[in-house]
VOGU-3710 file (C-alpha; in Angstrom, 3 decimals, decimal comma):
1> mnaekciyvl> 13,079/31,024/-127,386  9,815/31,312/-125,483  9,692/34,294/-123,111  8,592/33,769/-119,535  6,215/35,777/-117,396  5,352/35,583/-113,735  2,037/34,431/-112,415  1,919/35,710/-108,846  0,380/33,871/-105,923  -0,401/36,185/-103,039
11> ltdtgtiftr> -0,904/34,685/-99,586  -2,399/37,010/-96,981  -3,621/37,275/-93,428  -6,208/40,019/-93,062  -6,757/39,443/-89,364  -10,541/39,176/-89,701  -12,554/36,978/-87,358  -13,054/34,450/-90,186  -9,325/34,177/-90,921  -8,520/33,948/-87,218
21> miklvtkapl> -10,930/31,002/-86,940  -9,234/29,299/-89,906  -5,819/30,022/-88,395  -6,854/28,242/-85,184  -7,281/25,063/-87,214  -4,458/25,392/-89,756  -1,851/26,942/-87,441  -0,534/28,654/-90,605  0,388/32,356/-90,595  -1,232/33,122/-93,989
31> nhasiafdeh> -4,643/31,652/-94,783  -5,922/33,366/-97,932  -4,664/32,751/-101,480  -5,096/34,919/-104,562  -3,686/34,892/-108,077  -2,274/38,010/-109,732  -1,031/38,811/-113,199  1,215/41,777/-112,486  3,749/42,839/-109,864  1,668/45,920/-109,018
41> lsevysfgrk> -1,187/43,675/-107,854  -3,708/45,618/-109,902  -5,190/42,409/-111,301  -5,758/40,080/-108,319  -8,438/37,376/-108,236  -9,696/34,911/-105,689  -12,750/33,399/-104,095  -13,753/35,256/-100,996  -16,275/37,562/-99,494  -18,410/39,641/-101,832
51> npgnpfiggf> -19,458/41,858/-98,944  -16,595/42,868/-96,615  -18,942/42,769/-93,625  -20,162/39,216/-94,211  -17,688/36,345/-94,628  -20,459/33,877/-95,477  -21,578/35,504/-98,739  -18,774/34,830/-101,151  -17,782/33,890/-104,632  -15,453/34,949/-107,422
61> vkedmtsklf> -13,906/38,335/-106,617  -11,440/40,774/-108,121  -9,607/42,023/-105,068  -8,530/45,586/-104,385  -5,312/45,551/-102,384  -5,952/49,121/-101,191  -9,349/48,270/-99,680  -10,030/48,367/-95,955  -9,963/44,556/-95,819  -6,281/44,474/-96,798
71> vsascalycy> -5,037/47,692/-95,162  -3,229/45,947/-92,299  -2,730/42,540/-93,919  0,547/40,684/-93,856  1,504/38,830/-97,000  3,910/36,678/-98,935  4,126/37,075/-102,703  5,375/34,243/-104,903  6,279/34,193/-108,596  5,759/31,124/-110,772
81> kvsdqtyehm> 7,284/31,493/-114,235  5,242/30,355/-117,217  5,462/30,748/-120,988  3,695/33,678/-122,657  1,169/31,212/-124,047  0,385/29,718/-120,623  0,204/33,191/-119,074  -2,344/34,309/-121,676  -4,326/31,068/-121,313  -4,527/31,462/-117,518
91> rasirqmele> -5,477/35,117/-117,819  -8,161/34,380/-120,441  -9,583/31,605/-118,268  -9,941/33,945/-115,308  -11,359/36,767/-117,419  -14,010/34,331/-118,667  -14,821/33,461/-115,058  -15,083/37,174/-114,308  -17,647/37,559/-117,101  -19,637/34,678/-115,601
101> kqsykynllg> -18,956/35,508/-111,943  -22,629/35,220/-110,971  -22,418/31,501/-111,818  -19,693/30,897/-109,230  -20,143/30,396/-105,501  -17,889/30,146/-102,481  -17,280/26,520/-101,502  -17,772/26,896/-97,751  -18,542/23,181/-97,347  -15,361/22,381/-99,261
111> lfglllniky> -13,390/24,666/-96,949  -14,739/22,858/-93,897  -14,001/19,561/-95,646  -10,417/20,682/-96,239  -10,021/21,606/-92,588  -11,243/18,090/-91,702  -9,132/16,497/-94,469  -12,244/15,446/-96,416  -12,390/16,103/-100,161  -15,590/17,964/-101,056
121> erkhayfcsq> -16,103/19,421/-104,525  -19,015/21,359/-105,979  -19,508/22,494/-109,559  -18,721/26,202/-110,020  -17,756/26,571/-106,349  -14,313/27,169/-104,885  -12,599/28,383/-101,757  -9,560/30,618/-102,262  -6,681/28,139/-102,451  -8,813/25,621/-104,349
131> fvaavfeeng> -9,451/28,252/-107,022  -5,785/29,248/-107,363  -4,704/25,597/-107,448  -7,395/24,782/-110,042  -6,111/27,521/-112,366  -2,622/26,016/-112,163  -3,987/22,451/-112,432  -5,853/23,380/-115,621  -2,444/24,342/-117,024  -0,613/21,183/-115,995
141> vviagkpssm> 0,759/22,256/-112,606  -0,396/20,131/-109,677  0,243/21,801/-106,326  1,928/19,577/-103,724  0,677/16,430/-105,496  -2,899/17,139/-104,360  -6,207/17,722/-106,123  -7,134/21,414/-106,028  -9,908/20,754/-103,491  -7,283/19,635/-100,953
151> vrpgdftevp> -4,786/22,487/-101,422  -4,234/24,863/-98,508  -2,611/28,285/-98,989  0,554/27,049/-97,292  0,972/24,299/-99,886  2,130/26,881/-102,442  5,136/27,611/-100,234  6,218/23,964/-100,479  6,572/23,957/-104,276  10,165/24,890/-105,237
161> efnlvydgpl> 9,082/26,565/-108,495  7,137/29,168/-106,522  9,801/31,759/-105,760  9,254/34,056/-102,792  9,674/37,650/-103,940  8,230/39,553/-100,980  7,241/38,801/-97,394  5,918/41,560/-95,148  3,162/44,167/-94,778  0,933/44,251/-97,856
171> nlyvqqplsg> 0,382/48,008/-97,652  4,144/48,617/-97,844  4,389/46,442/-100,942  1,374/48,050/-102,638  2,944/51,494/-102,166  6,142/50,440/-103,967  6,040/47,080/-105,761  9,040/44,871/-106,447  11,001/47,474/-108,353  10,794/50,025/-105,542
181> ipyvrta> 11,419/48,139/-102,313  14,005/45,677/-101,187  13,128/42,064/-100,601  11,684/41,869/-97,103  11,733/38,738/-94,987  9,784/38,974/-91,738  9,390/35,339/-90,783
//
């Protein structure tokens, strides 16, 4: 029997000016997507700002859930079960990207294209949900029947295999992950 592990998809709303602008268009409560490999959220990756003060300089980032950017964020955490082999393949793929992170850019034009429902792809460039969807796509999981460049954070919530495990303040979750707090549903 092949053991299963969770790949976590973390959707957040940090309340920054940039996310508020995106929220005006999407009307969705959570507009940033990240991928994590453990319930403690110590290994969380996405495409986002490299400098917290400037939303326009971005790329591949390892996110720190205790940083100022996330201190008052709301979130929803989803688990997608995969085989050990798929888990290790996804993790290795992202670790390779981390080694080559200077080669990757934030796909700001692709994000604007997504908001206008226009597919726009660039080599080695992603926006947050495109990146997370691409990691799953590379492993045979297509999110909401869309190419990764057209996936919005909210699309992960529409896939039945993504199981909601937490919904609430991120800082509360980070203090006591899954094993220490009850399931919280705020919406």
